C-alpha positions in Angstrom: 91.7 101.1 80.5 91.9 101.5 76.7 94.3 99.3 74.5 94.6 102.2 72.0 97.9 103.7 73.5 100.9 102.1 74.9 101.0 101.3 78.4 103.9 102.5 80.7 107.3 100.9 80.4 107.5 98.1 83.0 111.0 97.0 84.8 111.0 92.9 85.0 113.2 91.0 86.7 115.3 88.5 84.2 113.7 85.7 83.4 115.8 83.4 85.4 115.3 85.1 88.4 111.5 85.0 87.6 111.2 81.2 86.7 112.8 80.7 90.3 110.2 82.8 91.9 107.4 81.0 90.2 108.6 77.6 91.4 109.0 78.8 94.7 105.4 79.8 94.9 103.2 77.7 96.9 100.4 76.7 94.6 102.8 76.0 91.8 105.0 74.0 94.3 102.0 72.2 95.5 100.9 71.6 92.1 104.4 70.0 90.9 104.1 67.4 93.8 101.1 66.3 93.8 101.6 65.7 89.6 104.8 63.5 90.7 102.8 61.8 93.6 100.0 60.5 91.1 100.4 57.1 89.9 98.2 54.1 88.7 95.8 54.0 91.5 94.8 57.8 91.1 91.2 58.6 90.0 89.5 61.8 88.8 86.0 62.3 88.0 84.2 63.4 85.0 85.7 67.1 85.8 89.4 66.3 86.2 89.3 66.9 89.5 90.8 64.3 92.0 87.9 62.0 93.8 86.8 62.7 97.4 88.4 59.6 98.5 91.7 60.9 97.4 91.7 64.1 99.0 93.1 63.1 102.5 95.7 61.0 101.1 97.0 64.4 98.2 96.8 66.7 101.8 99.0 64.2 103.5 101.3 64.5 101.0 101.4 68.2 101.0 101.8 68.8 104.4 98.4 70.2 104.5 95.9 70.0 107.4 93.1 71.7 109.1 89.6 72.7 107.6 90.8 73.7 104.5 93.3 71.2 103.8 91.1 69.2 100.8 89.7 72.3 99.4 93.6 73.3 98.7 95.2 69.8 97.8 92.4 70.3 95.0 92.8 73.4 93.9 96.7 72.1 93.8 95.5 69.3 91.3 93.4 71.1 89.2 96.1 73.7 88.6 98.8 70.8 88.1 95.8 69.3 85.6 95.4 72.7 83.9 99.0 73.6 83.5 99.6 70.0 81.7 101.7 68.6 84.6 99.1 65.8 84.6 97.5 64.1 81.8 94.4 62.5 82.0 94.8 59.2 80.2 90.8 57.3 80.0 88.4 59.8 80.6 85.8 57.2 82.0 88.1 55.0 84.0 89.5 58.0 85.5 93.0 57.4 84.9 95.7 59.5 84.5 99.6 60.1 84.0 102.4 63.0 84.6 101.7 65.2 82.3 104.4 66.5 79.3 104.8 69.8 81.1 106.1 68.4 84.2 109.4 67.9 82.9 109.7 71.4 81.9 110.2 72.3 85.7 113.0 70.3 86.1 115.3 70.5 82.7 112.9 73.3 80.5 114.2 77.1 79.9 113.2 79.7 82.6 110.7 81.3 79.7 109.1 77.3 79.9 108.6 77.5 83.8 107.3 80.7 83.2 104.6 79.3 80.9 103.7 76.6 82.9 102.9 79.1 85.7 100.9 81.2 83.4 99.0 78.4 82.9 98.5 78.4 86.8 98.0 81.5 86.7 94.6 81.6 84.8 93.3 78.3 86.2 93.2 80.7 89.2 91.9 84.0 88.0 89.0 81.9 86.8 88.6 80.3 90.2 88.6 83.9 91.6 85.8 84.9 89.7 83.5 82.7 91.2 81.5 83.4 93.8 81.3 81.6 97.4 79.4 78.3 96.3 78.5 78.2 100.1 75.0 76.6 99.8 75.2 75.7 96.6 72.6 72.8 96.9 69.5 75.3 97.9 70.3 76.7 94.4 69.7 73.6 92.7 66.1 73.0 90.8 63.8 70.1 90.3 66.1 68.8 86.9 69.2 69.0 89.2 70.6 72.2 87.0 72.3 75.5 89.1 69.9 78.4 89.3 72.9 80.9 88.6 70.3 83.3 88.6 69.7 83.5 91.9 73.4 83.8 92.3 73.0 87.5 91.1 76.5 86.1 89.2 77.3 87.7 86.0 80.9 85.6 85.2 81.5 87.8 82.1 81.1 90.9 84.5 82.9 89.7 87.4 86.1 88.6 85.0 85.8 92.1 83.4 85.8 93.8 87.1 88.9 91.6 88.5 91.0 92.2 85.0 89.8 95.9 85.6 91.6 95.8 88.9 94.6 94.0 87.8 94.7 96.4 85.2 95.1 99.6 87.3 97.4 97.7 89.8 99.8 97.2 86.9 99.2 100.9 85.7 100.3 102.2 89.2 103.2 99.7 89.8 104.5 100.5 86.4 104.1 104.6 86.6 107.3 106.5 87.9 105.9 108.4 90.7 104.6 105.4 92.6 107.6 103.1 93.6 106.9 99.4 92.4 107.1 98.2 95.7 104.8 100.0 97.5 101.3 98.7 98.8 97.9 100.4 97.1 95.3 100.5 99.8 92.5 98.6 99.2 89.4 100.5 98.7 91.8 103.3 96.3 92.3 100.5 93.9 88.8 99.5 94.4 87.2 103.1 94.2 89.5 103.7 90.8 87.3 101.1 88.9 83.8 102.1 90.7 84.2 105.8 91.2 84.2 108.1 88.3 86.7 110.4 87.3 84.9 113.6 87.0 82.9 112.5 90.4 83.8 115.3 93.0 82.2 113.9 95.9 81.2 109.8 95.9 77.6 109.5 96.8 76.4 107.0 99.3 75.3 104.8 96.4 78.9 104.8 95.0 80.9 104.5 98.6 78.1 100.9 99.4 79.6 100.0 96.0 83.2 100.5 97.1 82.9 99.2 100.2 81.5 95.7 98.5 84.0 95.7 95.6 86.7 95.4 99.0 85.2 92.5 100.6 85.3 90.5 97.3 88.9 91.8 96.6 89.7 90.1 99.9 88.4 87.0 98.9 90.2 86.8 95.6 93.3 88.5 96.3 93.6 85.7 99.0 93.2 83.4 96.2 95.8 84.9 93.9 98.2 85.0 96.2 99.4 81.7 96.9 100.4 81.5 93.2 102.5 84.5 93.4 100.3 87.2 92.0 100.3 89.7 94.2 101.4 90.3 98.2 98.6 90.8 100.0 97.8 92.2 103.4 94.2 91.4 104.2 91.6 93.0 105.6 91.5 93.1 109.6 88.7 90.6 110.8 88.0 92.9 113.6 86.3 95.7 110.5 84.0 92.9 109.5 82.8 92.0 113.3 78.6 93.1 113.8 78.5 97.0 115.0 77.4 95.8 117.9 80.5 93.7 119.3 83.4 94.6 121.2 86.5 94.2 119.0 89.0 92.1 120.7 91.7 94.3 120.9 92.0 98.2 120.7 91.9 99.6 117.0 93.3 102.8 115.0 90.7 104.0 112.5 92.7 105.8 111.0 95.7 103.2 109.9 94.9 102.3 106.4 96.2 99.3 105.9 93.9 97.3 108.1 91.4 97.9 105.1 93.6 95.8 103.1 97.1 96.7 100.5 98.3 95.0 97.6 100.8 95.0 95.7 101.9 93.3 92.2 104.9 90.9 92.9 107.4 91.3 89.9 106.4 87.9 89.1 103.5 89.4 88.9 104.3 92.0 87.0 105.7 89.9 84.3 102.0 87.4 84.2 100.3 90.8 84.3 102.3 92.4 81.2 101.8 88.6 79.7 98.0 89.2 79.5 98.0 92.4 78.6 99.7 91.7 75.5 97.7 88.7 74.8 94.6 91.0 75.3 96.1 93.2 72.5 97.8 96.3 75.0 101.0 97.5 73.6 102.7 96.6 77.0 106.3 97.6 76.7 109.5 96.7 79.2 112.8 98.1 79.6 115.0 96.7 77.2 112.3 95.6 74.6 114.5 98.1 72.6 118.1 97.4 73.0 118.4 94.9 69.7 116.8 97.9 67.2 118.2 100.8 65.4 118.5 104.1 66.9 115.4 105.2 64.8 113.5 102.9 67.0 115.0 103.6 70.1 114.2 107.2 69.8 110.7 106.6 68.6 110.0 103.9 70.8 111.5 106.0 73.8 109.3 109.3 72.9 106.6 108.7 75.4 108.6 106.9 77.8 108.5 109.2 81.3 112.3 110.2 81.6 113.7 107.3 84.1 112.3 104.5 81.9 113.6 106.3 78.9 117.1 106.7 80.3 117.1 102.9 81.7 116.3 101.7 78.1 119.0 103.9 76.3 121.4 102.8 78.7 120.8 99.3 77.8 121.0 100.5 74.0 124.4 101.9 74.7 125.7 99.2 76.4 125.3 96.8 73.4 127.5 99.3 71.1 130.6 101.0 70.9 130.2 104.9 71.6 131.7 106.3 68.2 129.5 104.0 66.3 126.3 104.7 68.7 126.6 108.4 68.4 126.6 108.3 64.6 123.9 105.9 64.5 121.6 108.1 66.8 122.5 111.3 64.9 121.3 109.8 61.5 118.2 108.6 63.3 117.2 112.2 65.1 117.1 113.7 61.1 114.0 114.7 60.3 111.0 117.6 59.2 108.0 115.0 60.2 106.3 116.0 63.5 107.9 113.2 65.2 111.3 114.9 64.3 112.3 117.4 67.5 111.1 114.8 69.9 113.6 112.4 68.2 116.4 114.7 68.6 115.8 115.9 72.3 116.1 112.0 72.8 118.9 112.0 70.7 120.6 114.5 72.9 119.7 112.8 76.1 121.2 109.6 75.0 124.8 111.5 73.6 124.8 112.5 77.0 125.4 109.3 78.4 128.2 108.5 75.8 132.0 109.5 76.6 134.5 111.6 74.9 135.4 109.2 72.4 132.1 110.1 70.4 133.3 113.3 69.8 134.3 113.0 66.1 130.7 111.9 65.2 129.8 115.4 66.7 132.1 117.1 64.8 130.9 115.8 61.3 127.7 117.1 61.9 128.5 121.0 63.2 127.4 122.3 59.9 124.0 120.1 59.5 121.2 122.5 60.1 119.0 120.2 62.1 121.6 118.8 64.3 124.6 121.4 64.4 123.0 123.3 66.9 122.8 119.8 69.3 126.2 118.7 68.5 127.5 122.6 69.4 126.0 121.8 72.8 127.1 118.8 73.4 130.7 119.4 72.7 130.6 122.4 75.1 129.2 120.2 77.7 132.0 118.1 77.4 135.0 120.6 77.8 135.8 120.2 74.1 137.8 122.9 72.3 137.6 125.0 68.9 134.1 124.6 68.9 132.5 127.6 66.4 130.0 129.8 67.6 126.6 128.9 66.5 124.6 131.3 63.9 122.1 133.7 64.9 119.8 131.7 62.7 120.7 128.3 64.1 120.2 129.8 67.8 116.4 130.2 66.7 116.3 126.9 64.8 117.0 125.0 67.8 114.7 127.0 70.0 111.9 126.5 68.2 113.0 122.2 67.9 113.8 122.8 71.4 110.4 123.5 72.4 108.4 121.8 69.9 110.1 119.0 71.4 109.2 119.9 74.7 105.3 120.6 73.5 105.3 116.8 72.0 107.0 115.4 76.0 105.1 117.1 78.3 102.1 119.5 77.0 101.9 122.7 78.5 103.3 122.2 81.6 104.9 124.1 84.1 108.2 123.9 83.0 107.3 124.8 79.7 105.7 127.7 80.7 108.9 128.9 82.5 110.8 128.1 79.6 108.8 130.0 77.2 108.7 132.8 79.4 112.3 133.1 80.1 112.8 133.2 76.2 110.8 136.3 75.6 112.4 138.3 78.4 115.9 137.1 77.4 115.4 137.9 73.5 114.8 141.0 73.0 112.5 141.5 69.4 112.4 137.3 70.0 109.2 137.4 68.3 110.4 139.3 65.1 112.9 137.3 64.4 111.8 133.9 65.3 108.6 133.8 62.9 111.4 133.7 59.7 112.4 130.4 61.2 112.5 127.7 58.7 111.3 125.1 60.7 108.2 123.0 60.3 107.2 123.8 64.1 107.4 127.5 63.8 104.1 128.4 64.2 102.5 125.1 66.0 105.3 126.8 68.5 104.5 130.6 68.5 100.8 130.0 68.9 101.4 127.5 71.9 104.1 130.2 73.3 101.0 132.8 73.1 98.7 130.1 75.0 101.3 129.6 77.8 102.6 133.5 78.3 100.9 134.7 81.2 101.6 138.8 79.7 98.5 139.6 77.4 100.8 142.1 75.6 103.8 139.4 75.3 101.1 136.6 74.2 99.3 138.9 71.3 102.6 139.2 70.2 103.8 135.8 70.1 100.2 135.3 68.3 100.9 137.7 65.6 104.2 136.2 65.0 102.3 132.7 64.3 100.2 134.4 61.9 103.2 135.7 60.0 105.0 132.4 60.2 101.9 130.4 59.2 101.5 132.9 56.0 104.7 132.6 55.2 104.7 128.8 55.1 101.8 129.0 53.2 99.3 128.2 55.4 
């Protein structure tokens, strides 16, 4: 995932909703309970971890039992320390006190609560990148140091792999083609990071890497679920049994969910966006532009998919009176730069969401060379009377502007191909007339029409017209 281009915009829950979600996550709520439980008799070791003798008492406070109780209590304590809920007073004595951030969980703003949760998330992500250290004692050398090379573990590479997986999960959650609450099969998620995009059939070596990665991710997502980052259905235990062992119950080999299913929670989407922005990515959210000017709205939504662009525009319009908003949008849509056609398209789409009270703003630009065409379209669609017919020159100018906007928005899409075919078919002598249009994009549009039209004869006419247009423009 490159940080050179914006990520798809996401739709976030309100901070108040997200803060409630954060406070209800098992790990943060446990960390808060331990922070309130800690007192003068609580002791920590040199690393800030709760001493072993006090882990049973901590587990009891949390209502934990079983083989993992002490480990879960230890993890919750580590989160409490790292998130600022507990402060180490004296490292030599190992004494602690309530941290400054503990009070934020009850009296702070939703943003304060989320900041504490983000700190907890970083702790868990760091832990998730550490391999299973069972049998660690066998790796201690004569000097008492752990031989990390024997673990076959590269901390930086492991963290980078997990970041890549979570980044791809974010893209799948943010994309309009995938419902945000739809879980992703673990094999597909692992393959999205490991299988080269230009590889047709994965090799056995790559498939083995994907299988190994799935097992690592299974452990990691089990760790990440209690902090609220993901909702996770683990890999079916039956898949991990030896091949010669009979499964405890009949299994359906076609059921992809047996291999693990994961999705980002709404809180997880917020957390991943925060991490991506911290890493330098441009990660917009719907609502970012609602307090900005119309120029920022039209430019900012230029690359948005349709659903997100409409949602952003609706929020922007809700904060403004219709007539004033229409005037601001029309003023921002003017221009002869390369981005202007797409701005006008977004302006036209935004104006479709305002009511009849905006009519005066549209009538004011009827004689405007750049806006008169779209104003007539709006007025006609809203049933206005006395709408002057456009001149032939305006019709052709609007045609070039529309195709240029579609090229910028969608590239060589099937919809644009159909538009190009329709234009050439419906207008006799279209190319002979259109190359004369005084629009900065005329030559580029005609070249695109020549590239997109399936009829070789028509395509040749378009290319000849493009040459004339470019000559006329001095290029």
